[in-house]
C-alpha positions in Angstrom: -0.3 18.0 -59.7 -3.5 18.2 -57.5 -6.6 16.6 -58.8 -8.3 19.9 -59.7 -5.4 21.0 -61.9 -5.1 17.5 -63.4 -8.8 17.5 -64.4 -8.5 21.0 -65.9 -5.4 19.9 -67.8 -7.1 16.8 -69.2 -10.3 18.7 -70.1 -8.2 21.4 -71.8 -6.3 18.9 -73.8 -9.5 17.2 -75.0 -10.9 20.6 -75.9 -7.8 21.4 -77.9 -8.4 18.4 -80.0 -11.5 20.0 -81.3 -9.6 22.7 -83.2 -10.1 20.8 -86.5 -13.0 18.6 -85.4 -16.1 20.8 -85.7 -18.4 22.6 -83.3 -19.0 21.5 -79.8 -22.2 19.6 -78.9 -24.9 22.1 -78.0 -25.6 20.8 -74.5 -24.0 21.1 -71.1 -20.7 19.5 -72.1 -19.1 22.9 -72.7 -19.9 24.0 -69.2 -18.5 20.8 -67.7 -15.3 21.2 -69.8 -14.8 24.6 -68.1 -15.5 23.1 -64.7 -18.8 25.1 -64.4 -22.0 23.9 -62.8 -25.0 23.3 -65.1 -27.8 24.0 -62.5 -29.0 20.4 -62.7 -30.7 19.1 -59.6 -28.3 17.6 -57.0 -30.9 15.0 -56.1 -30.0 12.0 -58.3 -32.5 9.3 -57.6 -31.3 5.7 -57.2 -32.8 2.7 -58.9 -34.7 0.5 -56.4 -32.8 -2.7 -55.8 -35.6 -4.5 -53.9 -39.2 -5.5 -54.6 -41.1 -8.0 -56.8 -39.0 -7.3 -59.9 -35.6 -8.2 -58.4 -37.2 -11.1 -56.6 -38.4 -12.5 -59.9 -35.0 -12.1 -61.5 -33.4 -13.9 -58.5 -35.9 -16.7 -59.0 -35.1 -17.0 -62.7 -31.4 -17.4 -61.9 -32.2 -20.8 -60.5 -32.5 -21.9 -64.1 -28.9 -21.0 -65.0 -26.6 -23.9 -65.5 -22.9 -23.4 -64.7 -19.8 -25.7 -64.4 -19.4 -27.3 -61.0 -18.2 -25.0 -58.2 -19.6 -21.8 -59.8 -22.7 -19.8 -58.7 -24.6 -16.9 -60.1 -26.4 -14.1 -58.2 -28.1 -10.8 -58.9 -25.5 -8.0 -58.6 -27.7 -5.0 -59.5 -30.9 -3.9 -61.1 -29.7 -1.7 -64.0 -32.4 -0.6 -66.6 -31.4 -1.5 -70.2 -27.9 -2.7 -69.1 -25.5 -3.0 -72.0 -21.7 -2.7 -72.0 -19.8 -2.3 -68.8 -16.6 -0.6 -67.7 -15.1 -1.3 -64.2 -13.2 1.5 -62.6 -9.5 0.6 -62.2 -9.2 2.3 -58.8 -12.6 1.8 -57.0 -14.3 -1.1 -58.8 -17.4 1.1 -59.5 -19.1 -0.3 -62.6 -20.3 2.1 -65.3 -23.0 0.7 -67.6 -24.0 2.0 -71.0 -27.4 1.7 -72.7 -28.9 1.9 -76.2 -31.1 4.7 -74.9 -30.0 8.0 -73.2 -28.5 6.9 -69.9 -25.2 5.8 -68.4 -25.5 4.1 -65.0 -23.0 4.0 -62.1 -23.2 0.8 -60.0 -21.6 1.0 -56.5 -20.8 -1.8 -54.1 -19.7 0.4 -51.2 -19.5 -2.3 -48.6 -17.9 -4.9 -50.8 -20.6 -7.5 -50.2 -20.4 -8.2 -53.9 -23.9 -6.7 -54.5 -24.8 -3.2 -55.5 -25.6 -0.7 -52.7 -26.9 1.9 -55.2 -27.4 2.4 -58.9 -27.7 6.0 -60.2 -27.6 7.8 -63.5 -24.1 9.0 -64.3 -23.7 12.6 -65.6 -27.4 13.2 -65.9 -26.8 16.8 -66.9 -25.4 15.6 -70.2 -27.7 14.7 -73.1 -26.7 11.3 -74.5 -27.7 9.3 -77.5 -27.0 5.6 -77.5 -24.1 5.7 -75.0 -23.6 1.9 -75.5 -19.8 1.7 -75.4 -17.8 2.4 -72.3 -14.1 1.8 -71.5 -11.5 3.0 -69.1 -8.0 4.1 -69.8 -5.4 2.7 -67.3 -5.2 6.2 -65.6 -8.9 6.3 -65.0 -10.5 8.3 -67.8 -13.9 6.9 -68.8 -14.7 7.0 -72.5 -18.3 7.0 -73.7 -18.9 6.1 -77.4 -22.3 7.2 -78.5 -24.0 6.7 -81.8 -22.2 9.6 -83.4 -20.0 11.2 -80.7 -17.2 10.3 -78.2 -16.9 11.9 -74.8 -14.3 11.5 -72.1 -14.9 11.8 -68.3 -11.7 12.3 -66.4 -11.7 10.8 -62.9 -15.3 9.6 -63.4 -15.1 7.0 -60.6 -14.3 9.7 -58.0 -16.7 12.4 -59.2 -19.8 10.6 -60.2 -22.2 11.1 -57.2 -23.6 14.5 -58.5 -25.1 15.5 -61.8 -22.0 17.4 -63.0 -18.7 15.7 -63.8 -15.5 16.8 -65.6 -16.0 16.1 -69.3 -14.3 16.5 -72.6 -15.2 15.9 -76.3 -13.0 13.5 -78.1 -15.1 13.3 -81.3 -17.8 16.0 -81.7 -21.4 15.2 -82.4 -21.8 14.2 -86.1 -18.1 13.5 -86.7 -17.9 9.8 -85.8 -19.9 8.7 -88.9 -21.6 10.8 -91.7 -24.8 12.2 -90.3 -26.7 11.0 -93.4 -25.8 7.5 -92.5 -27.1 7.5 -89.0 -29.5 4.7 -88.4 -31.4 2.9 -85.7 -29.7 -0.3 -87.1 -26.2 -1.3 -85.9 -25.6 2.0 -84.0 -24.3 0.5 -80.8 -20.5 1.1 -80.5 -18.0 -0.5 -78.2 -14.5 0.6 -77.2 -11.1 -0.3 -75.6 -7.9 1.5 -74.9 -5.1 -0.5 -76.7 -1.6 -1.3 -75.6 -0.5 1.6 -77.8 -2.7 3.9 -75.7 -5.0 4.6 -78.6 -8.8 4.4 -78.5 -10.3 1.6 -80.5 -14.0 1.7 -81.6 -16.2 -0.9 -83.3 -18.4 0.6 -86.1 -21.3 -1.3 -87.6 -22.8 -0.4 -91.0 -26.5 0.3 -91.0 -27.4 -2.3 -93.6 -27.8 -6.0 -93.5 -25.5 -6.0 -96.6 -24.6 -2.6 -97.9 -25.1 -1.6 -101.5 -22.0 -1.3 -103.6 -22.3 2.5 -103.9 -21.7 2.7 -100.1 -18.5 0.6 -99.9 -16.0 3.4 -100.7 -17.5 5.7 -98.0 -17.9 3.0 -95.4 -14.3 1.7 -95.9 -13.0 5.2 -95.7 -14.7 6.1 -92.4 -14.5 2.6 -90.9 -18.2 1.8 -90.9 -17.4 -1.8 -91.9 -14.6 -2.2 -89.4 -12.8 -1.0 -86.3 -11.2 2.4 -86.1 -8.5 3.8 -83.7 -7.4 7.2 -82.7 -5.3 9.1 -80.2 -6.9 9.6 -76.8 -7.8 13.2 -77.8 -9.4 12.2 -81.1 -6.4 13.0 -83.4 -4.8 10.6 -85.9 -7.9 8.6 -86.7 -7.4 5.6 -88.9 -9.2 2.4 -89.9 -7.6 -0.5 -88.0 -9.6 -3.4 -89.4 -11.8 -3.7 -92.5 -14.5 -6.2 -93.6 -16.3 -6.3 -90.3 -20.1 -6.2 -90.5 -21.2 -5.3 -87.0 -18.9 -5.9 -84.1 -20.3 -5.2 -80.6 -17.4 -6.5 -78.5 -13.6 -6.3 -78.4 -10.7 -6.8 -76.1 -6.9 -7.1 -76.2 -5.0 -10.2 -75.2 -2.5 -8.8 -72.6 0.0 -11.6 -73.5 0.6 -10.9 -77.1 -1.3 -7.6 -77.6 -3.6 -8.9 -80.3 -7.1 -7.5 -80.7 -10.0 -9.9 -80.5 -13.6 -9.0 -81.5 -17.0 -10.5 -82.1 -18.9 -10.0 -85.3 -22.5 -10.5 -86.2 -23.3 -12.3 -89.4 -25.7 -11.5 -92.3 -29.5 -12.1 -91.7 -31.9 -13.7 -94.1 -29.7 -16.6 -95.4 -31.4 -19.3 -93.3 -31.5 -20.6 -89.7 -28.1 -22.3 -89.8 -25.9 -20.0 -91.9 -23.8 -18.0 -91.8 -21.9 -18.5 -88.5 -21.2 -15.8 -85.9 -17.6 -14.9 -85.5 -14.8 -14.5 -82.9 -11.9 -12.8 -84.7 -8.2 -12.1 -84.0 -6.5 -9.1 -85.5 -2.7 -9.2 -85.4 -1.8 -6.0 -87.3 -3.4 -2.9 -88.7 -5.1 -3.1 -92.1 -6.4 -6.7 -92.1 -9.6 -7.5 -94.0 -12.1 -9.9 -92.3 -14.2 -10.5 -95.4 -17.5 -8.6 -95.2 -19.5 -8.0 -97.4 -18.0 -10.7 -99.7 -18.5 -13.1 -96.8 -21.6 -12.9 -94.7 -20.0 -14.8 -91.8 -17.2 -17.4 -91.7 -16.6 -18.8 -95.2 -20.2 -18.2 -96.4 -20.5 -15.9 -99.4 -23.2 -13.3 -99.6 -25.6 -13.4 -102.5 -25.2 -9.7 -103.2 -21.4 -10.1 -103.7 -21.3 -13.7 -105.0 -19.6 -12.8 -108.2 -17.0 -10.5 -106.6 -13.4 -11.7 -106.1 -12.5 -12.4 -102.5 -10.4 -9.8 -100.7 -6.6 -10.4 -100.9 -5.3 -12.2 -97.8 -8.8 -12.3 -96.2 -8.7 -13.2 -92.5 -11.3 -15.8 -91.4 -12.6 -16.1 -87.8 -10.8 -17.9 -85.1 -14.1 -19.4 -83.9 -17.3 -19.9 -85.9 -20.2 -19.6 -83.5 -23.7 -20.8 -83.9 -25.6 -18.9 -86.6 -27.7 -15.9 -85.3 -26.8 -16.4 -81.6 -25.7 -12.7 -81.7 -22.2 -12.7 -80.2 -21.7 -9.3 -78.4 -19.5 -8.4 -75.5 -16.2 -10.2 -74.7 -13.4 -10.0 -72.2 -10.1 -11.8 -71.5 -10.1 -13.4 -68.0 -6.8 -12.5 -66.3 -7.9 -12.8 -62.6 -7.2 -15.6 -60.1 -10.6 -16.5 -58.7 -11.6 -19.0 -61.4 -9.7 -22.3 -61.9 -6.6 -22.4 -64.1 -8.6 -23.6 -67.0 -10.2 -20.2 -67.5 -7.2 -18.0 -66.9 -6.1 -16.2 -70.0 -9.1 -17.3 -72.0 -12.1 -15.4 -73.4 -15.6 -15.1 -72.0 -18.2 -13.8 -74.5 -21.9 -13.1 -74.3 -24.5 -14.3 -76.8 -27.5 -12.0 -76.8 -29.8 -14.6 -78.5 -31.4 -14.8 -81.9 -34.2 -12.5 -82.9 -35.3 -14.0 -86.3 -34.3 -17.7 -86.1 -37.2 -20.2 -86.4 -36.0 -21.9 -83.2 -34.2 -19.3 -81.0 -30.6 -20.0 -80.0 -28.1 -18.2 -77.8 -28.8 -16.2 -74.6 -25.7 -17.6 -72.8 -22.1 -17.0 -71.9 -19.4 -18.8 -73.9 -15.8 -19.6 -73.0 -12.9 -19.9 -75.5 -9.5 -21.2 -74.4 -6.3 -20.3 -76.3 -3.4 -22.4 -77.5 0.2 -21.6 -76.7 0.6 -19.7 -79.9 -2.2 -17.4 -79.0 -4.8 -18.7 -81.4 -8.2 -20.2 -80.3 -8.4 -23.7 -79.0 -11.8 -24.9 -77.8 -15.1 -23.0 -77.3 -17.8 -24.2 -75.0 -21.0 -23.0 -73.2 -20.2 -21.6 -69.8 -23.5 -20.2 -68.5 -26.8 -21.2 -70.0 -30.5 -21.2 -69.2 -31.8 -17.7 -70.0 -33.7 -19.4 -73.0 -36.4 -21.8 -71.7 -37.5 -25.1 -73.2 -40.6 -23.1 -74.4 -38.3 -20.8 -76.4 -39.0 -17.8 -74.1 -36.2 -15.5 -73.0 -35.7 -15.0 -69.3 -32.8 -12.7 -70.1 -30.4 -11.8 -72.9 -26.7 -11.4 -72.0 -25.0 -8.5 -73.6 -21.6 -8.0 -72.0 -19.1 -9.6 -69.6 -16.6 -7.8 -67.3 -14.3 -8.8 -64.5 -14.5 -7.3 -61.0 -11.3 -6.7 -58.9 -12.0 -9.8 -56.9 -12.0 -12.0 -60.0 -15.7 -12.6 -60.3 -17.4 -12.2 -63.7 -20.2 -9.7 -64.3 -22.9 -10.4 -67.0 -25.1 -7.6 -68.2 -28.7 -8.2 -69.4 -30.7 -5.6 -71.2 -33.8 -7.7 -71.4 -34.1 -8.2 -67.7 -32.4 -4.9 -66.9 -29.9 -6.5 -64.6 -26.3 -7.4 -64.0 -25.4 -10.8 -62.6 -22.2 -11.9 -60.8 -20.7 -15.3 -61.3 -18.3 -16.4 -58.7 -16.3 -19.6 -58.0 -16.5 -21.4 -54.6 -15.2 -24.8 -55.6 -11.8 -26.3 -54.8 
């Protein structure tokens, strides 16, 4: 099948999934689904990659501490850079935001620095397109605040304003519209070994009131949901998750790992942040009975604990804000890091003494459970408690180097290994 027919077939399949899903979003997506042009300007302006701003960021990177043999460099200037998805065929990096843009980051010459950064699909109106992930066959999924889109062959047709697109979950059908909130609305996603789309779904409260529990458990707003690639057969995969903003599958045993952010307002040092492991569908990870780790919430202190509650594999520092994570399955880094987990800590926003703003590494035992967790990259938080940057997500380039996104500095960094 040629590429044009393949794109048409994929878009048609995605459109078919809307039969019971509600109305199409009222923007240019319908035109793109039909392979029509939108009339948007063909002149997509790149983000400048040189000047005082990039020079200042490069200078700040001198403060970053890494294990011996590693180095860090500026990969790209990307405004509001959040979660990343690396194209499986080309290595083009797509970057979500908590605003209205998705960015494409292209290293055309393979110098391991971006040649250009442009808005992806600028003809499409987006709202908090934070979560991006690729299927093995190259379909880019974008999980917004309350919609899911798919872009077939995004890494080959991203230069202009119009790209092939499909609606997986229509606007207003991911969560109840009445429960949309500015709080905890950033989603993340992965395609699982079962070829289903997995999506993290935060609840809008610090701790939700009891009258909301039935609804949130039903739609997955305190958990992780999964569905077929076309949006059908949706179900809640994991319960008891407060606000996960990072997940990945261990390719060795197919288990799903995810970060979770703990309850605020309980003190500087409790409850801990979480790195969790889900081994089967339907497990309960404790929230809102537990606010993080084994720490009970005041709001639910008299409620019985969930049956067979699953506690985290790793308890992270309280309020460090653990976000994006990825398994490292490349060859550039030393053997110690292969098969382990890199995760980003965004940094605290309401702790008396700030903590976080770093990249962590967790090794695994032979049985697939967590072994040791240590700081891998640190220094974005100064001795004066000022942020030079706030890491959001981590991703692996085809050459085995590690990308780190930073929405505070509006940048992506590349960590490489040059030791022996």
